[in-house]
C-alpha positions as CSV (number, residue, x, y, z in Angstrom):
1,M,-0.2,-0.2,-0.2
2,I,1.4,3.3,-0.9
3,T,0.4,6.6,0.8
4,H,0.4,9.9,-0.8
5,T,-1.2,13.6,-0.7
6,N,-2.0,14.2,-3.7
7,E,-4.4,16.7,-5.7
8,S,-7.9,15.6,-5.6
9,S,-8.2,12.4,-8.2
10,T,-12.0,13.1,-9.8
11,S,-10.9,13.7,-13.0
12,E,-9.1,11.2,-16.0
13,D,-7.0,12.7,-18.3
14,E,-9.3,13.1,-20.5
15,E,-13.0,12.7,-21.2
16,M,-13.6,8.8,-22.0
17,S,-16.3,7.6,-24.8
18,T,-19.5,6.8,-23.0
19,S,-20.5,3.8,-25.8
20,D,-21.3,0.1,-24.3
21,G,-19.4,-1.9,-26.1
22,G,-18.8,-1.5,-29.9
23,N,-16.0,0.6,-31.3
24,S,-13.9,3.1,-29.6
25,E,-15.7,6.7,-30.2
26,T,-14.7,10.2,-29.3
27,E,-15.9,13.2,-28.7
28,T,-13.9,17.0,-29.1
29,N,-12.2,18.0,-26.1
30,V,-9.4,20.1,-25.1
31,L,-7.4,19.5,-22.1
32,P,-7.4,22.7,-19.9
33,P,-4.4,23.0,-17.6
34,M,-5.0,21.3,-14.4
35,P,-6.5,23.9,-11.5
36,A,-5.6,24.4,-8.3
37,M,-7.4,21.6,-6.3
38,E,-7.9,20.7,-2.7
39,L,-5.2,18.4,-1.5
40,T,-6.5,15.1,0.2
41,Q,-4.9,12.4,1.4
42,I,-5.2,9.5,-0.7
43,E,-4.4,5.7,-0.2
44,F,-3.7,3.7,-3.2
45,E,-3.6,-0.3,-3.2
46,A,-2.7,-2.7,-5.9
47,Y,-5.2,-5.6,-7.1
48,P,-5.3,-8.3,-9.7
49,P,-7.7,-6.6,-12.2
50,A,-11.1,-8.7,-12.0
51,D,-14.6,-8.5,-13.0
52,E,-15.8,-5.7,-10.9
53,D,-13.2,-3.3,-12.4
54,W,-14.3,-3.8,-16.2
55,D,-16.1,-0.3,-15.9
56,G,-12.9,1.4,-14.6
57,V,-10.9,-0.9,-17.3
58,R,-12.6,0.2,-20.5
59,A,-12.9,3.5,-19.7
60,L,-8.8,3.9,-19.3
61,L,-8.5,1.9,-22.3
62,D,-10.9,3.9,-23.8
63,G,-9.0,6.9,-23.4
64,L,-5.9,5.0,-24.6
65,V,-6.8,4.1,-28.3
66,K,-8.5,6.7,-29.9
67,G,-8.6,6.8,-33.0
68,L,-8.4,2.6,-33.7
69,T,-11.4,0.2,-34.5
70,L,-11.8,-2.0,-31.7
71,D,-14.4,-3.5,-29.3
72,V,-13.1,-1.8,-26.2
73,G,-15.3,-3.7,-23.7
74,N,-14.0,-7.4,-25.4
75,F,-10.4,-5.9,-25.0
76,S,-11.2,-5.2,-21.3
77,Q,-12.8,-8.4,-20.7
78,T,-9.8,-10.5,-22.1
79,L,-7.5,-8.2,-19.8
80,I,-9.2,-9.1,-16.9
81,D,-9.2,-13.0,-18.2
82,N,-5.8,-13.0,-18.1
83,Y,-4.5,-11.2,-15.0
84,K,-1.5,-12.7,-14.3
85,V,1.2,-10.4,-15.4
86,G,-1.5,-7.1,-14.6
87,T,-2.2,-5.0,-12.0
88,V,-5.1,-2.4,-11.2
89,I,-4.5,0.8,-9.0
90,K,-7.7,1.3,-6.9
91,G,-7.8,3.4,-3.4
92,A,-7.5,1.6,-0.2
93,D,-10.3,1.0,2.4
94,I,-13.2,1.8,0.7
95,E,-16.5,1.4,2.2
96,E,-19.5,-0.6,0.9
97,G,-21.5,1.7,-1.4
98,E,-18.7,4.3,-2.1
99,D,-17.3,4.8,-5.7
100,D,-14.4,2.3,-6.2
101,P,-12.6,4.0,-9.5
102,V,-9.6,2.2,-10.8
103,F,-6.9,4.9,-11.2
104,A,-4.5,2.9,-13.1
105,V,-4.1,-0.3,-15.2
106,A,-1.0,-2.0,-16.2
107,S,-0.9,-5.4,-18.1
108,I,0.9,-7.9,-20.4
109,L,-1.4,-9.4,-22.7
110,P,0.0,-11.9,-25.6
111,L,-1.8,-11.8,-28.2
112,S,-2.3,-15.4,-28.7
113,L,-4.6,-15.2,-25.1
114,F,-7.4,-13.7,-27.5
115,S,-10.4,-16.1,-27.4
116,D,-12.2,-14.0,-30.0
117,S,-9.7,-14.0,-33.3
118,A,-12.7,-11.7,-35.2
119,K,-12.0,-9.2,-32.8
120,L,-8.3,-9.3,-32.3
121,K,-8.0,-9.3,-36.5
122,Q,-10.4,-6.3,-36.4
123,L,-7.8,-4.1,-34.2
124,T,-4.5,-5.7,-35.6
125,T,-6.0,-4.4,-39.0
126,S,-6.5,-1.2,-37.7
127,L,-3.3,-0.9,-36.2
128,L,-1.6,-1.5,-39.5
129,S,-4.0,1.3,-41.1
130,K,-1.7,3.5,-39.0
131,C,1.7,2.6,-40.3
132,D,3.4,4.1,-43.2
133,A,4.6,2.0,-45.9
134,D,8.0,1.5,-45.2
135,T,7.1,-0.3,-41.6
136,T,3.7,-2.4,-42.6
137,G,5.3,-5.2,-43.8
138,D,7.0,-5.7,-40.3
139,I,4.6,-4.6,-38.5
140,D,2.4,-6.9,-40.1
141,K,4.6,-9.8,-39.3
142,I,5.0,-9.0,-35.5
143,L,1.1,-8.8,-35.2
144,S,0.3,-11.6,-36.7
145,S,3.1,-13.7,-34.5
146,P,2.4,-15.8,-31.3
147,D,5.7,-14.4,-30.2
148,T,3.9,-11.1,-29.6
149,A,1.8,-9.1,-26.3
150,F,0.3,-5.9,-26.0
151,L,1.7,-3.9,-23.4
152,L,-0.6,-1.7,-21.5
153,N,-0.7,1.2,-19.1
154,A,-3.4,3.6,-18.6
155,K,-3.9,5.9,-15.7
156,F,-5.3,9.0,-14.5
157,N,-3.5,12.0,-15.3
158,N,-2.1,13.2,-12.0
159,L,-1.4,9.7,-10.8
160,P,1.8,10.1,-8.4
161,L,5.0,8.9,-10.6
162,Q,5.7,6.7,-7.5
163,I,2.7,4.7,-8.4
164,T,3.9,4.5,-12.1
165,A,7.4,3.4,-10.9
166,Q,5.7,0.7,-8.9
167,L,3.4,-0.7,-12.1
168,Y,6.3,-0.8,-13.9
169,K,8.3,-2.7,-11.1
170,A,5.5,-5.4,-10.8
171,L,5.4,-5.9,-14.4
172,K,8.3,-7.1,-14.5
173,M,8.3,-9.3,-11.7
174,E,4.8,-10.8,-12.7
175,L,6.2,-11.3,-16.2
176,I,9.7,-13.4,-15.1
177,T,7.4,-15.6,-12.9
178,E,4.7,-16.3,-15.4
179,R,7.2,-17.1,-18.3
180,R,8.5,-20.0,-16.4
181,E,4.9,-21.2,-16.1
182,N,3.1,-20.5,-18.8
183,A,4.5,-20.7,-22.6
184,S,2.3,-17.9,-24.0
185,Y,4.1,-15.6,-22.1
186,N,7.6,-16.0,-23.4
187,V,7.0,-13.6,-26.3
188,R,9.7,-11.7,-28.5
189,N,8.2,-8.1,-28.7
190,L,5.9,-5.6,-26.7
191,I,3.5,-3.3,-28.6
192,M,2.9,0.3,-26.7
193,L,0.0,1.9,-26.9
194,A,1.2,5.4,-25.8
195,K,-0.2,8.8,-25.8
196,S,1.9,11.4,-27.1
197,F,1.3,15.0,-28.7
198,Q,3.3,17.7,-30.9
199,E,3.4,21.1,-29.7
200,P,2.5,23.7,-32.5
201,E,6.0,24.8,-33.1
202,Q,6.4,21.0,-34.2
203,G,3.5,21.2,-36.4
204,R,4.6,24.1,-38.5
205,K,8.5,23.6,-38.8
206,V,8.2,20.3,-41.4
207,K,5.3,19.9,-44.0
208,R,5.3,16.0,-43.9
209,S,3.2,13.8,-46.4
210,K,0.1,12.0,-45.7
211,H,1.7,9.0,-44.6
212,A,4.9,10.3,-42.7
213,T,5.5,9.3,-39.5
214,P,5.1,12.6,-37.2
215,S,7.9,13.5,-34.5
216,V,6.0,13.6,-31.0
217,Q,6.7,14.3,-27.4
218,Y,5.9,11.9,-24.4
219,E,4.6,13.5,-20.9
220,G,6.4,10.8,-19.0
221,A,9.9,9.6,-18.8
222,D,9.1,6.3,-19.1
223,L,7.6,6.2,-22.3
224,S,10.5,8.5,-24.0
225,I,12.6,5.9,-22.4
226,L,10.8,2.9,-23.7
227,S,10.9,5.3,-27.3
228,E,14.4,5.0,-27.2
229,I,14.6,1.3,-27.7
230,A,11.9,0.7,-30.0
231,T,12.5,-1.1,-32.8
232,H,9.8,0.6,-34.7
233,S,7.6,3.3,-33.7
234,F,4.3,4.8,-36.3
235,S,2.0,7.5,-34.6
236,W,-1.5,9.1,-35.9
237,K,-2.8,12.3,-34.7
238,V,-6.4,12.3,-32.3
239,T,-8.2,15.2,-34.1
240,D,-10.3,16.0,-31.7
241,E,-7.6,15.9,-28.5
242,T,-5.9,19.3,-28.1
243,L,-4.1,20.1,-24.8
244,A,-4.1,23.8,-23.4
245,P,-0.5,24.9,-22.6
246,M,0.3,24.2,-19.2
247,D,3.4,27.1,-19.1
248,T,1.5,30.1,-18.3
249,T,3.6,32.5,-20.2
250,K,2.2,31.3,-23.9
251,R,-1.2,31.8,-25.1
252,A,-4.4,29.9,-24.9
253,E,-4.7,29.2,-28.5
254,E,-0.9,27.6,-28.6
255,V,-2.2,24.5,-28.2
256,S,-0.5,21.0,-28.5
257,Q,-2.2,18.4,-30.7
258,G,-2.9,15.1,-29.1
259,Y,-1.6,11.9,-30.9
260,R,-1.5,8.1,-30.1
261,T,1.8,6.5,-30.7
262,V,2.7,2.4,-31.0
263,L,6.3,1.4,-30.0
264,V,7.6,-2.0,-30.8
265,V,9.9,-3.2,-28.0
266,S,11.8,-6.1,-27.4
267,T,10.9,-8.3,-24.3
268,D,14.5,-8.8,-23.3
269,R,15.1,-4.9,-23.8
270,F,12.1,-3.8,-22.0
271,L,12.8,-6.1,-18.9
272,K,16.5,-4.3,-19.1
273,S,14.8,-0.9,-18.8
274,V,12.8,-0.9,-16.2
275,D,15.1,-0.4,-13.6
276,K,15.8,2.8,-15.2
277,I,12.1,3.8,-15.5
278,V,11.7,2.9,-11.7
279,E,14.9,4.9,-10.6
280,I,14.0,8.2,-12.6
281,L,10.1,7.8,-12.2
282,S,10.8,7.7,-8.2
283,S,13.5,10.4,-8.3
284,D,10.7,12.8,-9.9
285,S,8.3,11.9,-7.2
């Protein structure tokens, strides 16, 4: 259990789709700078994903997969069903009848564990549609291989960095253990879906072709580290998502454009990078 004095976590880092089970759909959303909020004492606790977490897991994943065509509800249930390498972060000591939100979910989910091949095909086809011509062939081979897993880490925007660090630490320990007992987790490549953005200056500097991969930035040091060791990456614009500048010296209209990025990282390099990620996130918190 981790006790942390944190700004009230009553809003997620973006509005989530409210559709019940089908494809991920979005609404226009400009994210304002985080306002001053009352400090509250929040105790977080880690649990294995369970059926009772479906709504919270789905909401977090819905915000992560914007721009893709998939059944987010089915994806969420598949993650919960295969909970051996996965964690949800919730509040500790929640009274019966109180809201029990999921503040974060992290999981490594092998593609071979998807029981509905049609739902998986829908997702992989949507991912391939986002690639540029130079990487489509390689990504297609990776997505078609049983040696591939999704690496998922979705969380509230203002979750303490030390919690994120502990999520990575748990993923490493659980994956090492599960690989000894379950061949499905002996995967070679991890596909990570990541939130990214492009500042207005970046968008104006270079005119890119329709299929060029944009240059993006990441809010978290963990994603920056993983992007450096990725063997492949590609991004797409989330047209209805913009982020207002956190720097108060900038004009309000100087908004950053929201993107989603796929990072392909070898499992071995991910495991070797976790200690560095944990160290940096812990020192920044």
